[in-house]
Phi, psi and omega in degrees: 000128181285133176241147178259156170285137179237124179293165174293167178303317180305308180292319184291326179288325165311309182299307187300327179293329180276323179294313191295311182295334181287336181261352181078028188255132171248161185242130166297148185299323181297330178285323182281332178278331187237063190298147174272166176300318183293321166307312176302313182301311178295316185290336173294325188242087188297334172314316188259332184302310187298311178300310185295320180300318179295319174295316170301327173295318181287323177294318184267333183247340184290151170302149182179177190291339182255146176292162170303319179299307173307318182294316185290332176291314184295314178301328184283318179295319179299313185299311179298315177299332180263005177070035182254132179287118196257000000 
């Protein structure tokens, strides 16, 4: 099984702090204070982090028919259904 290197929380958040403003991406306080393993993996590998963060920004924060709470609930249920720790 191939394993990818994941930066420490401090290193990953440093990378995310560089990527986010350059792409106009904002983080909720909860995400920046408690980074997930997936978030750390993406921040470690900037080639993937930027596009993923842009998509996440659109899905979670842009105006649409669902509230932020409804979007978070869908993400939680989808993560649970796929046995992913959310």
